[in-house]
N, C-alpha and C positions, 0 to 999 in steps of 0.2 A: 513587538511580539514576543511571547515569553518561549522558550525552546525548551522540549522535554527530552530530546536526543540531540548529540551533538550536529553542528550544521556542517562541519568539517567534512573530512574523508568519509564517505560512506562504508559502512561495516557489512560483511554478509546478513543479508535480510534485515538491516536495520535503516529503514526510511527515515528522514529528518521529520520531526513532529515539532509543529509550531503552534503557540496560539496566541491570541491576542491577551492583555494582561487583565482582562474582565474576567475570565473564568478562574475559579477558585483551584488550588494544587491537586484537593480531592477528588472536583469535578471533571477535571482535566485528564486525570488518571483514570475514572471509570470511562468518560468517554471512548479514552485512547485505546483502552483495553476493549471496550466493546467495538471499535472500528477494527482492530487488529483481528478480533474473532470475526467478523463480517469478511472481512479479507479472504481469510482462511477458509472459507464456504466457496471461493471461486476457483475454478480449477481451468487450466490449458486441456481440453479435450484430449489432446495429444502425448500429455504428460502426466504421469500418476503423482504431482505433487501440487500443492496450492501456491496459487501466485506470490503471497506474502514468503512463503519458504523458499521459493524460487529467486527472491529478492527483485521482482518485478516493480514494485511499489518503491518510488525514490523520495518522496516528499507528500508529507499531510499538512496541510495547515487548517486551522479551526479559529472561524472567528468568533467575536462575541455573541453573534447572533445564532452560533451553532451552527453554520454554513461551511461546509468542508470542500475543499478545494486539493484534489491528488492529482499528482504527478506519477506518471507510471510510463514502463516502457513494455516490451515485447522481448520474447527469446531472437526473434528475428523479424524484421521489418515485413517481410512476406508472409507473417503467420497467416493462415486460412481464416482465422476467426478475430483478425486485427478490426474490423469494423464492429464487432459485436462485444469482444470481452470490455471494453470501456463501458458500456452499457449495462453489463452484468456487476461490474464493479459498484456504477452509481447505483442500482438497484439494491445491492447487497448492503452499502454504506447507509443508503434512504433508509433501510428498515429500521435501523439503529433508534433506539426510543432517544426522542430530544434533539435529533438531528433535524436542522432545517431544510436543508437541502445539498445536494451534492454535484459539484463539477468536477469532472475527470478528463485531464489531456494527456493526450500520448506525446511523450518524449522520446527522442533517440539518442541523447548526449547527455552522460555519458553511453557509448552503446552497452548494452548488458553482456555478461560474459559468466563463465561457470564460477567466478570466484564470489559472485553474488549469493549465491545458493546456501541456506543454513545447511548444517549437518544433518538435518532430518531429510531435507530434499535430495542430498548427498546418498543417503540410506536409500531411500525410496527408487532412485534413479541407478544406484549402483555407480556411483561417479566418485570414485576416490581417486 
């Protein structure tokens, strides 16, 4: 796997992106940017910030066939849209041109906390 962003410690709203060696760097950059843009269209209905800026996306893996696997979490395990949000993410990313398919896995380790939010999300939520 070719890693675009460090696999180590997660940074605010910076998920680990990994791709197989068959993707050219410029293609990986284009696909990654398109996936991020798609993720930024998905909002938690109770929070006025998108899931990417909230830091809910932990990992994105892209294989040579352009199949994407996403690990994501929720702000709380009891979130009322827990069953729906992975479908929203799958649909948003599946609409990216060139993507062969998407699998979204819900994870809760590590648990989400406010340190995962970007400055943009902090401004939107007035959480400084």
